[in-house]
MDAnalysis code that builds the backbone (N, CA, C; Angstrom):
import MDAnalysis as mda
import numpy as np

u = mda.Universe.empty(414, n_residues=138, atom_resindex=np.repeat(np.arange(138), 3), trajectory=True)
u.add_TopologyAttr("name", ["N", "CA", "C"] * 138)
u.add_TopologyAttr("resid", np.arange(1, 139))
u.add_TopologyAttr("resname", ["MET", "ARG", "PHE", "MET", "MET", "LEU", "VAL", "LYS", "CYS", "ALA", "GLU", "LYS", "ALA", "GLY", "PRO", "PRO", "PRO", "LYS", "GLU", "LEU", "MET", "ASP", "ALA", "ILE", "ALA", "LYS", "LEU", "GLY", "GLU", "GLU", "ALA", "VAL", "LYS", "SER", "GLY", "THR", "MET", "VAL", "LEU", "THR", "GLY", "GLY", "LEU", "ALA", "PRO", "THR", "ALA", "MET", "SER", "THR", "ARG", "VAL", "ARG", "LEU", "SER", "ARG", "GLY", "GLU", "ILE", "GLY", "THR", "ILE", "ASP", "GLY", "PRO", "PHE", "ALA", "GLU", "SER", "LYS", "GLU", "VAL", "ILE", "GLY", "GLY", "PHE", "ALA", "ILE", "PHE", "GLU", "LEU", "LYS", "SER", "LYS", "GLU", "ALA", "ALA", "ILE", "GLU", "SER", "THR", "LEU", "HIS", "PHE", "MET", "GLU", "LEU", "HIS", "LYS", "GLN", "HIS", "TRP", "PRO", "GLY", "TRP", "GLU", "GLY", "GLU", "THR", "GLU", "ILE", "ARG", "GLN", "ILE", "PHE", "GLY", "PRO", "GLU", "ASP", "THR", "SER", "SER", "GLU", "SER", "ALA", "GLU", "ALA", "ARG", "ILE", "ARG", "GLN", "MET", "CYS", "GLN", "ALA", "GLY", "PRO", "GLY"])
u.atoms.positions = np.array([
    [119.324, 105.460, 98.957],
    [117.923, 105.285, 98.645],
    [117.557, 106.281, 97.538],
    [116.810, 105.790, 96.581],
    [116.356, 106.676, 95.506],
    [114.917, 107.077, 95.754],
    [114.653, 108.348, 95.443],
    [113.308, 108.905, 95.596],
    [112.929, 109.662, 94.334],
    [111.670, 109.537, 93.954],
    [111.126, 110.338, 92.865],
    [110.184, 111.365, 93.472],
    [110.385, 112.606, 93.092],
    [109.502, 113.683, 93.505],
    [108.617, 114.030, 92.308],
    [107.313, 114.001, 92.507],
    [106.343, 114.304, 91.455],
    [105.633, 115.611, 91.805],
    [105.812, 116.616, 90.967],
    [105.215, 117.930, 91.212],
    [103.849, 117.955, 90.550],
    [102.818, 118.213, 91.352],
    [101.438, 118.213, 90.860],
    [100.813, 119.586, 91.056],
    [100.048, 120.014, 90.043],
    [99.320, 121.275, 90.158],
    [98.220, 121.290, 89.103],
    [97.418, 122.328, 89.144],
    [96.389, 122.498, 88.125],
    [97.087, 122.771, 86.792],
    [96.637, 122.110, 85.747],
    [97.290, 122.282, 84.454],
    [97.155, 123.708, 83.938],
    [96.120, 124.372, 84.327],
    [95.871, 125.730, 83.844],
    [96.646, 126.786, 84.630],
    [97.618, 126.366, 85.432],
    [98.401, 127.311, 86.229],
    [99.265, 128.210, 85.356],
    [99.536, 127.797, 84.130],
    [100.355, 128.580, 83.227],
    [101.828, 128.316, 83.436],
    [102.649, 128.962, 82.605],
    [104.089, 128.733, 82.724],
    [104.652, 129.373, 83.990],
    [105.660, 128.752, 84.583],
    [106.251, 129.313, 85.799],
    [107.038, 130.585, 85.497],
    [107.130, 131.494, 86.462],
    [107.903, 132.719, 86.275],
    [109.401, 132.412, 86.093],
    [110.077, 133.265, 85.340],
    [111.511, 133.111, 85.089],
    [112.296, 133.050, 86.398],
    [111.917, 133.853, 87.386],
    [112.620, 133.875, 88.667],
    [112.587, 132.502, 89.338],
    [111.445, 131.828, 89.237],
    [111.330, 130.490, 89.812],
    [112.222, 129.515, 89.054],
    [112.182, 129.570, 87.735],
    [112.991, 128.653, 86.943],
    [114.486, 128.870, 87.198],
    [114.892, 130.137, 87.371],
    [116.294, 130.435, 87.695],
    [116.676, 129.844, 89.051],
    [115.783, 129.994, 90.035],
    [116.051, 129.462, 91.382],
    [116.109, 127.937, 91.363],
    [115.221, 127.302, 90.586],
    [115.223, 125.843, 90.472],
    [116.492, 125.381, 89.756],
    [116.932, 126.114, 88.740],
    [118.162, 125.758, 88.030],
    [119.364, 125.808, 88.980],
    [119.415, 126.826, 89.825],
    [120.510, 126.944, 90.797],
    [120.466, 125.774, 91.785],
    [119.268, 125.469, 92.277],
    [119.097, 124.341, 93.194],
    [119.540, 123.036, 92.523],
    [119.172, 122.877, 91.259],
    [119.552, 121.684, 90.508],
    [121.063, 121.572, 90.332],
    [121.716, 122.691, 90.032],
    [123.175, 122.692, 89.891],
    [123.842, 122.249, 91.190],
    [123.333, 122.753, 92.314],
    [123.887, 122.373, 93.621],
    [123.690, 120.876, 93.879],
    [122.518, 120.355, 93.505],
    [122.227, 118.934, 93.723],
    [123.096, 118.053, 92.832],
    [123.351, 118.493, 91.610],
    [124.224, 117.732, 90.714],
    [125.648, 117.721, 91.270],
    [126.132, 118.889, 91.710],
    [127.488, 118.977, 92.273],
    [127.642, 118.087, 93.505],
    [126.606, 118.006, 94.329],
    [126.686, 117.184, 95.540],
    [126.466, 115.702, 95.247],
    [126.053, 115.404, 94.010],
    [125.849, 114.011, 93.622],
    [124.519, 113.425, 94.035],
    [123.561, 114.265, 94.445],
    [122.277, 113.735, 94.894],
    [121.228, 113.677, 93.781],
    [121.334, 114.547, 92.770],
    [120.329, 114.539, 91.706],
    [120.716, 113.539, 90.625],
    [119.773, 112.671, 90.301],
    [119.981, 111.666, 89.272],
    [119.409, 112.158, 87.948],
    [118.180, 112.700, 87.979],
    [117.475, 113.103, 86.764],
    [116.352, 114.049, 87.134],
    [116.048, 114.982, 86.257],
    [114.914, 115.885, 86.478],
    [114.333, 116.280, 85.133],
    [113.075, 116.682, 85.129],
    [112.463, 117.123, 83.881],
    [111.050, 117.615, 84.083],
    [110.604, 118.385, 83.113],
    [109.218, 118.836, 83.067],
    [108.458, 117.968, 82.078],
    [107.166, 117.913, 82.228],
    [106.342, 117.077, 81.366],
    [105.467, 117.933, 80.451],
    [105.245, 117.427, 79.249],
    [104.405, 118.121, 78.271],
    [102.969, 118.200, 78.791],
    [102.207, 119.187, 78.320],
    [100.801, 119.293, 78.722],
    [100.012, 118.049, 78.306],
    [98.904, 117.804, 78.983],
    [98.103, 116.618, 78.668],
    [97.529, 116.683, 77.255],
    [97.408, 117.869, 76.676],
    [96.914, 117.986, 75.303],
    [97.854, 117.275, 74.320],
    [99.100, 117.078, 74.716],
    [100.084, 116.409, 73.867],
    [100.301, 114.961, 74.300],
    [99.458, 114.450, 75.181],
    [99.671, 113.146, 75.798],
    [98.656, 112.113, 75.330],
    [98.977, 110.865, 75.563],
    [98.080, 109.743, 75.286],
    [98.121, 108.800, 76.478],
    [96.972, 108.292, 76.841],
    [96.882, 107.263, 77.886],
    [96.600, 105.925, 77.222],
    [97.247, 104.887, 77.734],
    [96.957, 103.526, 77.307],
    [96.354, 102.840, 78.521],
    [95.117, 102.365, 78.386],
    [94.366, 101.845, 79.526],
    [93.913, 100.416, 79.269],
    [94.034, 99.604, 80.318],
    [93.484, 98.255, 80.321],
    [92.269, 98.291, 81.224],
    [91.102, 98.019, 80.658],
    [89.858, 98.061, 81.421],
    [88.922, 96.975, 80.905],
    [88.441, 96.151, 81.825],
    [87.507, 95.067, 81.488],
    [88.056, 94.171, 80.376],
    [89.355, 93.905, 80.444],
    [89.982, 93.011, 79.480],
    [90.306, 93.632, 78.139],
    [90.021, 94.906, 77.963],
    [90.284, 95.583, 76.690],
    [91.372, 96.635, 76.882],
    [92.271, 96.721, 75.908],
    [93.312, 97.747, 75.925],
    [92.942, 98.799, 74.890],
    [92.962, 100.062, 75.327],
    [92.625, 101.155, 74.422],
    [93.499, 102.365, 74.678],
    [93.437, 103.315, 73.759],
    [94.200, 104.555, 73.910],
    [93.242, 105.734, 73.965],
    [93.636, 106.755, 74.701],
    [92.849, 107.982, 74.828],
    [93.820, 109.140, 74.639],
    [93.559, 109.995, 73.663],
    [94.400, 111.168, 73.451],
    [93.943, 112.300, 74.343],
    [94.907, 113.077, 74.838],
    [94.609, 114.230, 75.677],
    [94.115, 115.385, 74.842],
    [93.625, 116.451, 75.457],
    [93.608, 116.645, 76.911],
    [92.545, 115.776, 77.580],
    [92.718, 115.576, 78.871],
    [91.840, 114.692, 79.624],
    [90.914, 115.531, 80.499],
    [89.642, 115.530, 80.167],
    [88.661, 116.386, 80.845],
    [88.596, 116.125, 82.343],
    [88.810, 114.871, 82.759],
    [88.663, 114.539, 84.178],
    [89.871, 114.943, 85.018],
    [90.947, 115.422, 84.391],
    [92.158, 115.793, 85.126],
    [91.994, 117.142, 85.804],
    [91.980, 117.128, 87.119],
    [91.956, 118.373, 87.888],
    [93.384, 118.796, 88.203],
    [94.225, 117.811, 88.487],
    [95.631, 118.017, 88.805],
    [96.456, 117.152, 87.881],
    [97.596, 117.665, 87.452],
    [98.476, 116.874, 86.598],
    [99.888, 116.891, 87.172],
    [100.679, 115.917, 86.772],
    [102.088, 115.911, 87.131],
    [102.791, 116.794, 86.115],
    [103.365, 117.887, 86.593],
    [104.019, 118.842, 85.707],
    [105.507, 118.614, 85.583],
    [106.095, 117.906, 86.540],
    [107.523, 117.666, 86.502],
    [107.917, 116.616, 87.512],
    [109.177, 116.210, 87.437],
    [109.668, 115.174, 88.340],
    [111.152, 115.379, 88.581],
    [111.636, 114.766, 89.616],
    [113.065, 114.706, 89.882],
    [113.355, 113.393, 90.592],
    [114.505, 112.820, 90.300],
    [114.947, 111.610, 90.973],
    [116.233, 111.941, 91.721],
    [116.245, 111.608, 93.008],
    [117.392, 111.900, 93.867],
    [117.893, 110.634, 94.528],
    [119.183, 110.617, 94.798],
    [119.819, 109.580, 95.607],
    [120.112, 110.238, 96.954],
    [119.368, 109.832, 97.987],
    [119.482, 110.466, 99.302],
    [119.628, 109.401, 100.385],
    [120.061, 109.839, 101.562],
    [120.322, 108.898, 102.661],
    [119.056, 108.381, 103.335],
    [117.955, 109.172, 103.263],
    [116.754, 108.778, 104.006],
    [115.528, 109.498, 103.460],
    [114.376, 109.019, 103.894],
    [113.125, 109.692, 103.535],
    [113.099, 111.093, 104.139],
    [113.666, 111.236, 105.327],
    [113.705, 112.552, 105.975],
    [114.493, 113.549, 105.118],
    [115.602, 113.091, 104.510],
    [116.387, 113.960, 103.624],
    [115.574, 114.325, 102.389],
    [114.764, 113.398, 101.889],
    [113.904, 113.679, 100.739],
    [112.850, 114.724, 101.100],
    [112.281, 114.608, 102.284],
    [111.286, 115.584, 102.735],
    [111.922, 116.953, 102.881],
    [113.101, 117.011, 103.487],
    [113.795, 118.290, 103.671],
    [114.088, 118.953, 102.326],
    [114.562, 118.181, 101.369],
    [114.848, 118.696, 100.038],
    [113.581, 119.228, 99.368],
    [112.492, 118.501, 99.513],
    [111.227, 118.898, 98.900],
    [110.649, 120.147, 99.554],
    [110.788, 120.270, 100.869],
    [110.331, 121.491, 101.550],
    [111.061, 122.712, 100.999],
    [112.362, 122.580, 100.780],
    [113.146, 123.683, 100.215],
    [112.657, 124.012, 98.794],
    [112.415, 122.989, 97.979],
    [111.910, 123.163, 96.619],
    [110.567, 123.893, 96.623],
    [109.681, 123.496, 97.517],
    [108.360, 124.132, 97.584],
    [108.457, 125.566, 98.111],
    [109.425, 125.824, 98.969],
    [109.651, 127.185, 99.454],
    [110.008, 128.111, 98.288],
    [110.747, 127.615, 97.315],
    [111.062, 128.419, 96.126],
    [109.789, 128.804, 95.380],
    [108.847, 127.868, 95.284],
    [107.561, 128.176, 94.645],
    [106.826, 129.264, 95.418],
    [106.814, 129.137, 96.728],
    [106.141, 130.126, 97.583],
    [106.745, 131.516, 97.379],
    [108.085, 131.586, 97.307],
    [108.776, 132.868, 97.171],
    [108.626, 133.476, 95.785],
    [108.723, 132.660, 94.742],
    [108.829, 133.179, 93.379],
    [107.559, 133.057, 92.534],
    [106.529, 132.409, 93.073],
    [105.283, 132.270, 92.314],
    [104.106, 132.434, 93.271],
    [103.914, 133.663, 93.782],
    [102.810, 133.905, 94.735],
    [101.473, 133.459, 94.142],
    [100.694, 132.785, 94.955],
    [99.375, 132.328, 94.516],
    [99.373, 130.933, 93.913],
    [100.551, 130.426, 93.553],
    [100.608, 129.069, 92.999],
    [100.236, 128.074, 94.081],
    [99.469, 127.070, 93.692],
    [99.114, 125.997, 94.620],
    [99.402, 124.660, 93.970],
    [99.964, 123.776, 94.739],
    [100.273, 122.451, 94.229],
    [100.904, 121.620, 95.322],
    [101.417, 120.476, 94.942],
    [102.048, 119.601, 95.905],
    [103.144, 118.803, 95.216],
    [104.065, 118.312, 96.011],
    [105.091, 117.411, 95.511],
    [104.976, 116.111, 96.292],
    [104.743, 115.046, 95.567],
    [104.635, 113.715, 96.167],
    [106.017, 113.066, 96.149],
    [106.412, 112.483, 97.254],
    [107.705, 111.828, 97.384],
    [107.478, 110.321, 97.398],
    [108.084, 109.629, 96.435],
    [107.929, 108.171, 96.350],
    [109.295, 107.518, 96.302],
    [109.526, 106.544, 97.159],
    [110.778, 105.799, 97.109],
    [110.757, 104.898, 95.882],
    [111.892, 104.796, 95.223],
    [112.039, 103.930, 94.053],
    [112.695, 102.638, 94.516],
    [112.077, 101.512, 94.187],
    [112.645, 100.217, 94.515],
    [113.422, 99.706, 93.310],
    [114.629, 99.277, 93.534],
    [115.464, 98.695, 92.494],
    [115.657, 97.220, 92.754],
    [116.468, 96.560, 91.918],
    [116.703, 95.115, 92.087],
    [117.207, 94.754, 93.482],
    [118.028, 95.629, 94.063],
    [118.554, 95.344, 95.401],
    [117.453, 95.336, 96.464],
    [116.330, 95.977, 96.169],
    [115.221, 96.032, 97.123],
    [114.237, 94.876, 96.952],
    [114.332, 94.162, 95.851],
    [113.353, 93.102, 95.577],
    [113.985, 91.734, 95.372],
    [115.295, 91.617, 95.613],
    [115.980, 90.370, 95.293],
    [115.964, 89.341, 96.413],
    [115.494, 89.687, 97.576],
    [115.463, 88.710, 98.666],
    [114.016, 88.354, 99.005],
    [113.850, 87.235, 99.675],
    [112.499, 86.814, 100.077],
    [111.878, 87.811, 101.038],
    [112.679, 88.362, 101.952],
    [112.121, 89.320, 102.915],
    [111.684, 90.604, 102.217],
    [112.432, 91.039, 101.190],
    [112.040, 92.235, 100.442],
    [110.755, 91.981, 99.671],
    [110.653, 90.821, 99.042],
    [109.434, 90.480, 98.312],
    [108.232, 90.443, 99.244],
    [108.403, 89.879, 100.424],
    [107.313, 89.815, 101.395],
    [106.909, 91.220, 101.838],
    [107.895, 92.100, 102.051],
    [107.619, 93.479, 102.465],
    [106.837, 94.224, 101.379],
    [107.219, 94.050, 100.122],
    [106.517, 94.712, 99.017],
    [105.103, 94.172, 98.887],
    [104.933, 92.847, 98.999],
    [103.587, 92.262, 98.944],
    [102.712, 92.837, 100.052],
    [103.288, 92.960, 101.241],
    [102.542, 93.494, 102.390],
    [102.126, 94.945, 102.131],
    [103.021, 95.753, 101.570],
    [102.694, 97.153, 101.281],
    [101.588, 97.242, 100.235],
    [101.654, 96.395, 99.205],
    [100.631, 96.414, 98.162],
    [99.264, 96.004, 98.696],
    [99.229, 95.042, 99.626],
    [97.977, 94.589, 100.195],
    [97.378, 95.624, 101.144],
    [98.239, 96.410, 101.770],
    [97.765, 97.413, 102.734],
    [96.960, 98.499, 102.046],
    [97.304, 98.794, 100.789],
    [96.589, 99.821, 100.041],
    [96.874, 101.198, 100.596],
    [96.060, 102.189, 100.189],
    [96.272, 103.561, 100.637],
    [96.173, 103.691, 102.142],
    [97.101, 104.478, 102.700],
    [97.136, 104.635, 104.153],
    [96.311, 105.737, 104.559],
])
């Protein structure tokens, strides 16, 4: 099962401490060696970003920074793991590094399962996805 972890925090949190980045690099090396990490990266600030929005039948672009953004996605990682529980365990460890190496930092990591062709190629999978979309936020 593939999972994407989205790290969210206030954009004005500033750059992470070197100690945190070193600890994350070590964690990443271990995940690559074990074959669980697929991809990881940090994202540019919203001041360097553009949104493309479809609203009321019109498509438009908006250049950042975005005044309404209280929280932004600062980084992501994609993992191949056996279960959602394994994804949660991995994320708890990742967040513990933030707690240890960046006192006062506040944020969250959202865990989302990634659906691939194997998850949507059958009628039962399509029905399950339709049902999840109709259910909306839990």
